[in-house]
Structure formats: structure tokens, C-alpha cells
DODRENSE-881054 format. One line per 4 residues: number of its first residue (from 1); their letters; for each residue x, y, z of C-alpha. Coordinates in Angstrom, 2 decimals. Layout:
// residues N
NUM) A) X Y Z; ...;
This chain:
// residues 241
1) XXXX) 81.08 102.61 60.51; 83.01 101.56 63.04; 85.63 101.56 61.11; 85.22 104.46 59.76;
5) XXXX) 84.78 106.09 63.77; 88.09 104.02 64.54; 90.24 105.34 61.74; 88.88 108.62 62.19;
9) XXXX) 89.84 108.69 66.03; 93.04 106.94 65.60; 94.65 109.92 63.07; 93.00 112.41 65.69;
13) XXXX) 94.94 109.89 68.63; 98.44 110.16 66.97; 98.03 114.20 66.39; 97.24 114.41 70.34;
17) XXXX) 99.95 112.64 71.01; 102.56 113.93 68.45; 101.99 117.43 69.41; 101.83 116.52 72.90;
21) XXXX) 105.24 114.54 72.97; 104.69 112.12 75.44; 104.58 108.60 75.26; 101.94 106.86 73.17;
25) XXXX) 101.76 104.04 76.19; 99.80 106.74 78.10; 97.40 107.40 76.22; 94.56 104.60 76.36;
29) XXXX) 92.15 103.93 73.15; 88.46 103.46 73.73; 87.30 100.02 74.04; 85.51 97.74 70.73;
33) XXXX) 82.72 98.39 73.24; 82.66 101.59 74.09; 83.25 102.58 70.10; 80.18 100.29 69.39;
37) XXXX) 77.79 102.13 71.91; 79.14 105.60 69.93; 78.03 104.49 66.80; 74.98 102.55 68.09;
41) XXXX) 73.51 106.03 68.66; 71.21 105.10 71.31; 68.81 101.69 70.15; 70.72 99.72 72.79;
45) XXXX) 70.67 100.67 76.34; 73.35 97.69 77.93; 72.82 98.20 81.96; 75.12 95.57 82.24;
49) XXXX) 78.18 97.87 83.64; 75.77 99.29 86.66; 73.76 95.73 87.31; 75.08 95.71 90.94;
53) XXXX) 75.93 99.67 91.08; 73.75 101.95 92.38; 69.52 102.48 91.33; 68.95 103.90 88.63;
57) XXXX) 64.79 103.37 88.07; 66.08 100.11 86.89; 65.28 98.00 89.88; 62.15 97.03 90.85;
61) XXXX) 59.92 94.71 93.87; 56.50 93.22 93.31; 53.75 91.66 95.51; 51.04 89.96 94.31;
65) XXXX) 48.85 87.12 95.35; 45.91 85.31 94.08; 44.00 81.74 93.31; 45.12 78.76 91.52;
69) XXXX) 43.21 78.32 88.37; 42.88 74.47 86.98; 41.38 75.08 83.04; 44.61 75.11 80.65;
73) XXXX) 46.55 77.67 79.63; 46.62 76.60 76.04; 42.91 77.77 76.22; 42.79 80.48 78.66;
77) XXXX) 45.34 82.42 75.35; 43.57 80.74 73.05; 46.62 78.44 71.92; 43.77 75.50 71.69;
81) XXXX) 40.64 75.66 70.56; 38.20 76.23 71.80; 38.92 79.14 74.12; 37.93 79.37 77.90;
85) XXXX) 37.42 83.21 78.98; 37.61 84.63 82.54; 33.99 83.34 83.21; 34.41 79.83 82.11;
89) XXXX) 37.66 79.36 83.91; 37.87 76.56 86.44; 39.17 77.30 89.87; 40.53 75.15 93.15;
93) XXXX) 41.11 76.82 96.95; 44.83 76.75 96.65; 46.20 80.23 97.11; 49.66 81.85 96.99;
97) XXXX) 51.10 85.00 97.87; 54.47 86.10 96.24; 57.37 88.44 96.36; 59.80 89.30 93.23;
101) XXXX) 63.01 91.52 93.10; 63.99 92.38 89.49; 66.66 94.77 87.45; 67.14 96.02 83.85;
105) XXXX) 69.91 94.30 81.77; 69.27 95.40 78.84; 66.68 97.67 76.10; 66.45 97.82 72.36;
109) XXXX) 64.76 100.78 71.10; 63.01 101.87 73.82; 60.21 99.44 72.71; 61.80 95.94 74.53;
113) XXXX) 63.29 95.14 77.76; 64.85 92.06 79.53; 65.13 91.96 83.29; 66.14 89.03 85.58;
117) XXXX) 63.61 87.88 88.11; 64.02 86.11 91.49; 61.16 85.28 93.30; 59.64 83.66 96.12;
121) XXXX) 56.19 82.47 96.80; 54.26 80.64 99.62; 50.42 78.52 98.70; 48.27 78.06 101.11;
125) XXXX) 44.67 76.32 101.12; 44.70 72.87 99.85; 48.37 73.12 98.92; 51.85 74.20 101.53;
129) XXXX) 54.92 74.80 99.37; 57.13 77.61 98.89; 58.43 78.13 95.73; 61.31 79.77 94.41;
133) XXXX) 62.05 81.02 90.71; 64.73 82.87 89.05; 63.92 83.76 85.38; 64.36 86.41 82.42;
137) XXXX) 61.72 88.36 81.85; 61.09 90.02 79.00; 59.36 92.86 78.57; 57.29 95.32 75.13;
141) XXXX) 57.06 98.75 76.37; 56.26 100.57 73.81; 52.89 101.16 73.66; 50.71 104.45 71.70;
145) XXXX) 48.24 105.05 74.59; 51.37 105.42 77.41; 51.06 109.35 78.16; 47.14 108.27 78.99;
149) XXXX) 48.24 104.45 80.59; 51.56 103.39 80.54; 50.99 100.06 79.52; 53.68 97.02 79.65;
153) XXXX) 53.16 92.97 78.44; 56.07 90.49 79.66; 56.53 87.11 79.61; 59.11 85.61 82.27;
157) XXXX) 60.96 82.09 82.25; 62.85 80.55 83.81; 63.29 77.38 86.01; 60.67 76.99 89.11;
161) XXXX) 61.56 75.21 92.38; 59.26 74.10 95.39; 59.89 72.91 98.76; 57.97 70.02 98.18;
165) XXXX) 55.77 68.42 95.75; 52.07 68.78 96.89; 49.82 66.47 96.16; 47.40 68.60 94.74;
169) XXXX) 49.47 69.79 92.47; 50.39 65.70 91.27; 47.36 64.99 90.56; 47.54 67.45 87.57;
173) XXXX) 49.85 65.24 86.27; 49.71 61.77 83.84; 49.63 58.48 86.14; 50.52 55.00 85.96;
177) XXXX) 49.65 52.01 87.13; 52.05 50.57 89.52; 51.04 47.04 91.02; 47.36 47.74 91.95;
181) XXXX) 48.12 51.68 92.76; 48.12 54.69 90.27; 51.30 56.31 90.63; 50.42 59.95 89.50;
185) XXXX) 53.85 62.19 88.33; 55.84 64.75 90.22; 59.01 67.00 90.23; 60.16 70.08 92.69;
189) XXXX) 61.99 71.36 90.04; 59.48 72.22 86.62; 60.22 75.00 84.28; 58.52 78.69 84.96;
193) XXXX) 56.54 80.69 82.30; 54.58 83.81 83.12; 53.30 86.13 81.30; 51.81 89.95 82.62;
197) XXXX) 50.35 93.10 82.13; 51.26 96.26 83.82; 49.53 99.72 84.18; 50.09 102.45 85.54;
201) XXXX) 49.01 106.27 85.04; 51.47 108.64 83.50; 52.35 111.25 86.67; 53.05 107.69 88.52;
205) XXXX) 55.10 105.09 86.45; 57.17 103.88 88.82; 53.75 102.11 90.43; 52.07 99.58 88.46;
209) XXXX) 49.26 97.61 88.70; 50.26 94.10 88.27; 48.15 91.13 86.72; 49.77 87.95 86.35;
213) XXXX) 49.25 84.50 85.41; 51.52 82.42 87.64; 52.26 79.26 86.09; 54.45 76.35 86.39;
217) XXXX) 54.85 73.29 84.07; 56.85 70.11 82.95; 57.09 71.44 79.32; 54.96 68.25 78.14;
221) XXXX) 56.92 65.48 79.92; 60.62 67.17 79.20; 60.76 67.95 82.73; 61.10 64.35 84.54;
225) XXXX) 58.12 63.06 83.26; 55.76 66.02 83.95; 53.46 67.73 82.41; 50.91 70.37 84.16;
229) XXXX) 51.81 72.12 87.49; 50.20 74.63 89.45; 49.43 77.73 88.03; 47.32 81.16 89.73;
233) XXXX) 45.88 84.19 88.77; 47.26 86.77 90.27; 47.06 90.37 91.06; 49.00 92.93 92.72;
237) XXXX) 51.78 95.92 92.68; 54.75 96.60 91.50; 57.69 99.77 92.88; 60.56 100.75 90.99;
241) X) 63.14 102.59 92.03;
């Protein structure tokens, strides 16, 4: 199909040049990317060319906070048996407040969007580290009930860096005996893997109620021989502009 469109354009383009008598070099041909976008028919909405340009309702700021959960993420999300529901979760006296900035990069068929995200969070209570992260948020936005309650489900994945390794976070990991002491592994750098759910009223689609399971881990020991990291069940708000 792209070849046919290109041939049609080239023949038309040549006729225009001949009839005008102008120098052919003054007539620029469209790039392959432009032709591909014309043929795609809108099923891909690429925002990369405007990524650093003016806002088009594709930027977002999120503010959220919550409490630390020590129950395994695998049991919370039914990966391991037996799963654990919210009333059975184990909690600890650490809290987090966080803020993120994101912008949509691309959407596919008005169903899936990819958004780079940058965030900062501050722990308090039994932990005190400051956390920074960068991630890509892959979001499913096509739900049949969106005319009644606008819904999205996303998963953010990237890297998290903390200002220090909190001792309470270190205790979540495996240990080894060094001399006569137990030494628990820990790492400032971990994987950031955070599922979320957003809800918004159709008449106010740019203001979303955010439920986020803020999680970081060493990916089964792949990062600095660490396994578990601090995780928080959080609630907040997201505004798009």
C-alpha cells in the first residue's frame, strides 16, 4: 500500500513540476515517515515530534502517598498461592509521599499508550531515604464503561535510586554470615515496577483518582544480589494538562 501511495505521489509530483516549469529541486518530497503516517490511518498516534513542544493535554502531574506493605507482591497479585487480599496484608510503620511528571509518547489504536515518567518520593516513619526513579508507563485505556467511569490500568517499569539504603529495607532481603554477624544485602539502585489503576468522571477526564502499588526490588537477585525492596500501597490524584 505504501508503494502505491508513493508511486501515485511521484507521478503527480512530476506533472506539477513539468507544468510549472520550476526547478525540481525546489519541490521537496515527503519522507517515508510522513507517508507511513498517511497510510497508517491513525492507528498509531506518535507524539515524539511534539514531545518537547507545547502541551496538548498529554502531560500529567501526580501526587500520592501511602503506607508500606510487607506482604509479597506475588501473593497480592495472585502470582503465588495462597494469594492474600487487602484485609490480610501485613503493614509496617513506614510511609511515602511522592510526585511524578509524565508525558505521552505514543498511543496504539486508542487502546494502549506509553508514557515516560520521572518521579521523586520521600519516606518517613521507620525509613528516611529519598527515592528517585525514571520509568516507562504502559497503559491500557480502552474499557467499554468509559462513558460512565473513565478507567485505565498501567504498569510502570524502570530504575529506582535511593539516597541511602534504609536498614528496614535491608532487613527485607536475604542474609549471609560474615564472621559472627548476619549481613543483609541492600542496594541504592533497584528495579522500579509499579502497577496502577486510575478512575475519572467522564465530564472531568483530566482529573484522575490514582491507586498505585509503589514497588521496587532487585529482580530476584539480578541487581546487586538483592531481592526485596520497600513497597507501598498508595492513593493520590493525577492532573493532565
